[in-house]
C-alpha positions in Angstrom: 0.0 0.0 0.0 1.4 3.4 -1.0 1.1 6.0 1.8 1.9 9.7 2.3 3.3 11.1 5.5 1.8 14.3 6.7 3.6 16.4 9.3 7.4 16.1 9.7 8.1 15.9 13.4 10.0 13.3 15.5 7.0 10.9 15.4 6.9 10.9 11.6 10.5 9.5 11.6 9.5 6.8 14.1 6.6 5.7 11.9 8.5 6.1 8.6 11.2 3.8 9.9 8.6 1.2 10.9 6.9 1.6 7.5 10.1 0.8 5.8 10.7 -2.3 7.9 7.1 -3.5 7.4 7.5 -4.7 3.8 3.7 -4.0 3.4 3.7 -0.2 3.1 5.8 2.2 1.0 6.1 5.9 1.5 5.2 7.6 -1.9 5.0 11.2 -0.8 5.3 13.6 2.2 4.0 17.0 3.0 4.8 19.6 5.7 4.1 23.3 5.6 7.9 23.7 6.2 9.6 23.3 2.8 12.9 22.5 4.6 11.4 19.7 6.7 9.5 18.3 3.7 12.7 18.2 1.5 14.8 16.6 4.3 12.2 13.9 4.9 11.8 13.2 1.2 15.5 12.8 0.8 15.8 10.5 3.9 13.0 8.2 2.9 13.3 8.5 -0.9 9.8 9.8 -1.5 8.3 12.7 -3.4 8.0 16.0 -1.5 4.5 17.2 -2.4 3.9 20.9 -2.9 0.6 20.8 -1.0 -1.7 18.5 1.0 -4.3 18.8 -1.8 -1.7 17.3 -4.2 -1.5 14.3 -2.0 -5.3 14.0 -1.6 -5.8 14.1 -5.4 -3.1 11.5 -6.1 -4.9 8.2 -7.0 -1.8 6.1 -6.2 -1.7 7.2 -2.6 -4.1 4.9 -0.6 -3.5 6.2 2.9 -2.3 9.1 4.9 0.0 8.8 7.9 -1.2 11.8 9.9 1.5 13.1 12.3 0.4 16.7 12.3 -0.2 18.5 15.7 -3.2 17.2 17.5 -5.1 20.5 16.9 -5.0 19.9 13.1 -5.9 16.1 13.2 -9.7 16.7 12.7 -9.3 19.0 9.6 -6.6 16.9 7.9 -8.3 13.6 8.7 -11.7 14.7 7.4 -10.1 15.9 4.2 -8.4 12.6 3.7 -11.6 10.6 4.4 -13.5 12.8 1.9 -10.8 12.0 -0.7 -11.3 8.3 -0.1 -8.0 7.8 1.7 -7.4 5.5 4.7 -6.0 7.5 7.7 -3.5 6.3 10.4 -3.2 8.7 13.4 
């Protein structure tokens, strides 16, 4: 399953490492409002740095969102992902 990581904090690294070891998921893209964090994460995990969250939501290859945004943003980002037909992991 191809996933996109949303939010580039310490928890996103923990989950991305687990995803890579799983053999079942692959990180296709990532997004953070911080371009620097987004590029660093993309380089580390060899995925595409999306220019916007909407770009990820409209990508038919991405089946799920790994949502590691701050808790106060979970509702908004999760509802948008669900409306786009994506699975969400919080």
